[in-house]
N, C-alpha and C positions, 0 to 999 in steps of 0.2 A: 785503791787496790794495788798492792805491790807484788810483783812476780820476779823471781830470780832463779837462775839455773846454775848449778855447780857441777863441775866436771872433774873426773878423776881418771888418770891413766893407769891401767891395771897391768897389762902384759903378764898375765898369770894363767896357769891351767886351772880349769874349774870343771867339776863333774856335776851335770844335771841328771835328771831322770825323766823317762817318758811315762805314759799313762800306765804302763805295766811295771813301773819302777826299774826298768832296764837302764843301767848307767849310760850316760851320753857325755863323753869327754869333749870339751871344747877349749879353745884358747881365748880367754876373756881379754878384750882390748881396752875397753873404756866403760865407765859408768857415769851416768848423769842424773841429777835430781832436780826437779822443778818444784819450787815452793811458792805458794801464793798465800799471802797474809798468814804466814807461819804454819800453813797446812801443806803437807806433801801431796801434790796432785799428779806427779809423774815420776817414774823411775825407768830410765833407759839403760839397757845393757847391750853393748856391741861386742861381738865375738867373731872368731874365724874358725872355719872347719875346712877340711880337705874335700874335694869334689866327691869322693866316695862316700864320706859321711853325709854330705849334703843330699846325695841321692836317697839315702835312707830317710833323712828328714823330710824330703819332698814326698816320697812314697807313702810315708805314714802321716803326712800332714801335721807334723810336729810344729809347735809354736803357732798353731792355728793357721797354717799355710794351706788353706783350702784353695782349689783352683779358681773358685768364683771371686776371690778377693784380690786377685793379682792383676796388675797392669804393667805390661812390658815397657822397659825404658828404651830398648833398642831391639832390632830383629836378631841380634847376635845370640848364638847358643853358648852355654857354658863349655869350657874346655877342660881336659884332664888336669890341668894346672894353670895358674897358681891357686892358692886357697880362695875360698869364697867368704865374703864378709856379710854378716847378718846383723841388722840392728833391730832390737826388740823393745817393747814397752811392757811393764808389769800391769796386769789387769787391775782396774781400780779397786776392786774389793780386797785386794791383797796389800794395798798401800798402807792401811793402818797397822798391819802386822809388822811391816818393815819400820814404819815410823816409831813403833813402840820400842824398838831396839837401837835406833840410831837418830841422832839429832843433826848430823851433818854428813857430808859426802864421804869423808874418811871413815867415819864410824860405819856407814852403810856398806862401804866396800869391804872393810874388815869383817863385818858381820856375815855378809854373803859368802866370802871366801872361807871363813871358819865353818860355816854351816856345811859346806861341802865335805869337810873332814869330820865334823862332830855329829851332825844330824842330816845325813845324806837323803833322808826321805821327807825333809821339810817341804811344805807346799811352795815355798819361795824358790825351790830348785826344780819344780815341776815344769816341764815344757808346756803343759796345758795352761799354765797361768801366765804365760808370756805371749804377747801378740807380735808377730813379725811385722816390722814397718817396711823394710827394704832388704833385698838380697842382691848383692853385686859382686862381680868379678872383674878386676882390672886387667884387660888384655892389651897386647901391643896395638891392636887396631882400634881400641877404644873400650868403653865400659859395657859389659853385658849385665843383664839382670832385670829386676822389676821392683816396683813399689806396690804396697798393698792398700786396701781400703782404710786400714788403721792409720796410715800415714796422712790421710786427708782430714782427720778429725783432731781438733785441739785436745790436749789432755784435760783441760778444764771441762770441756763439753762431754767428754767420755766419762769423767768422774761424776758430773752432774747427772748424766743419764743413768748411771749405775745406782745413784741414791734417790733420784726423784722420778725417774721414768720419763723425763722431758725428751721430746722427739723433734723439736723444731730445728735445731742445728744439725742433728743427725740426718734428717730428711734432706737438708741442703747438701750435706756431705755425699749422700748417695747419688744425688743429681750430678754433682761434679765428678764423682768417681765414674759414674756410668757414661758420662759424656766422653771421658778419656778412654773408657773400655771399648765403646763402640768404634772409636776412631782407630784403636790399636788392634781390634779383632774383626777385621773386615769380613772374613769368611764366616764368622758366627753371628754377624749383625743382622739377625732376622727378628721379627716380632716374637716368634716362639722362643728363640734363644734368650732374648732380653727379658721376657716374662719369667722364664725359668731362673735366670740369674737373679732377678729381683726377689723372687720368692725365697731362694736360698739365702741371700744376703739378709733379708728382713727377719727370717727365722733365726739366723745367727745372732742378730742384735737382740732378739727376744730372749735367746738363751743366755747371752752375755750380760745384758743389763735390764731385762724385763721391760723393754721398750716396745710399745705397740705402735706399729707404723702402718696399719692396714689402710687408714684413710689416706695418708700421704702416698702410699704405694699405688693406690687406685688412681689418684691424680697423676702421679708420675708415669704410670703405664699409659695413660691417655696422652700425656704430653710427648712421651717417647714415640708412640705410634704416629702422632702428627709430625714430629720433628724429624723422623727418619723415613717417612713414606716414600718420598721421591728418590732418596738415596737407595733404599732397599729395592725399589722397582728397577732402578738403573743397574744395580749390581746383578740382580736376578736375570735381567735381559742379556747382559754380556756373558754371564755364565752359561745360560741356556743356549746362546748363539755361539758358544765356544770361542769367544775372543780371549786370548791371553792378555791379562792386564795386571797392573800394579796400582796400589793406592798411593797417592802423594801424601806423605806423612802429615797427620793432623788436619787434613782437609777432606772434604767430600768430593774429591776429584780422582778420576781414574785415568791412567795413562796407558796407551796401547799403540800398536803399529798396524797400519793397513798397507797391503800390497796391491797396487792397482796395475793396470796395463801399461801405464806410462811412468811408473815410479813407485816408490814407497815412502811413507811419511808417518810422523807421529800424530796421534789423535788424542784429544782430551774430552772426557765426559764429566760434566759438573752438575751437582745437585745444589740448587739454591733454595733451601727449605723455607726460610722466612719469606722470600719473595714468591714462593710456589712456582719456581721455574726450573726447567731442564735446559742445559746448553751443551752443544757438541761442537768441537772445533777440529778442523784438519789443518795441521801446521805444514806449510809449504816446505819441501826439503831444501830449497835454496833461498838464500837471502839476497835481497836486491842491493847491488852496489849503489853508493850515494849518487853517482852520476846518472844512474838509470831509473831512479825512483820516480821522477816526474813522468817519464814515459810509461812505466809500469802502472802508475796511478791512473793515467788516462786509460790504459788497457782495462783496468779493473772497473772504472766507471762505465766503460762501454759494456763490459761483461755483466755488471750488476743491473744495467737497465733492462727491465722486463723480467728480472728474476722473481719467481713466486715464492720459493722456499729458500731462505738464506741469502747470504751476500758475502763478497770478498771484503777483507779489511787489510790495509797496509799501514804499518807503523813507519812513518817517515823518519823516526829517530834512529832505528837500527836496521830497517829494511825487512822486517819480518812480515810475511804474508800468511793470512789464515782465512779459512772459509768457516763461517759460523751459521749454524742453524739452532733455533731455540723455540721454546713454547712456554706459555704461561698457563698454568692449570688452576688458577684461583677459582674456588667454587666447584672444582671438578677433581678428577684424579688422573695421574699419569698411568698409561698402560704400555705394554710391550709393543702393541701395534703402532702407537704414536711415536715411541722411541725409534722403532725400525724405520718409519717413514722419514724421520729427521736424519738418522744416521745414513741411510741409503742415499738420500738426496745429497747429503753433504759430501760423502766420498766420491760419488758420481761426478759432481761438479768439479772437485779438485782434480780428479783424474782427467776430465774432459779438457779443462783449461790449462793444465800444467804445461803441455807442449807450447802453448801460446806464450805463457810467461817466460819460458826459456828462449823462445824466438826473440822476444823484445829485449831481454837481458843480454843476449848474445849479439844484438844489433842486426839480426837477419831479417827482421820485418818491423814495420811501424806498428803501433798499437792498432790502428784501423785495419791494416792488412792481416795482422795476426788474428784478430777477431773474425774477419771475413773467412779466413782459412778454416777456423774451428767451427763456425756456425753455418758454413755453406752446406 
């Protein structure tokens, strides 16, 4: 099996049309053809539009840019300038139409550009027949934008699905897409939201390629329910308890700040879905100087002795101190009551022993005396 991709730089104005045949002027940047064993399996068109025109594209979901098929690349919003670059791929059922008029990349580029002048209503120029893969804007602070579900699937698999109704690789694509989606859309990552998203995506595949994914979706819904249960419960708890938090990118970890009587510090809540565990950390606001780590280590050993829920930990490499509480819910389920017990015990212990940690670091008390002052 031989696969090759040809590229062509365009730098030309091109007029497409939407579902109502309204003209859509774009600036075509590049065209790429992927050929496998002498058969055209993908045609990609990259173009630029100004932010005002992109707003119209987004509002009308042109190029199949439905909300459910997007995964953010960053939290940045689009700015009024510069232009926005959109990469698209031609729907598989239109590839034979293009292949019938072009045998190489140059012929394909000329044919599409000429269509814009000679046959402006041709299906190859319809936004409905192109699937957006990514939408990006290069800003001074970095890149803003998102990729779509279509960027997760190989052109060969999409073409095969369109002709044979095969669903094996597509179901795998949905799994990978959904994993990224739930990580990027923390506020929407609930069982109800994921089920609705799955339904919309699978219906879209049915319309696109007549692929039936009902069986795979049922399995996927069960797996998603199992794989996000702890994370969902954790998020719901901190929302309901009105803790401001942020999610650490690409991880099932929440970061927040707690204000105690003796100081304030960062806290981290972590869902370990595979291990069926929930972990909560309080990170001490001060790091232990190297010369004081042995003394603080003794202080922590004395503090940990007799602890029922949780324990102090000291990293002798960098002097970081944290208090950890955790629970294993294998064969059971995590509840808000269990989370509250672990969180309350955690922050209470850090707040209680923080003055003693400072006493030992500042050399104002020995570990034994510092513990005595706190526990008396």
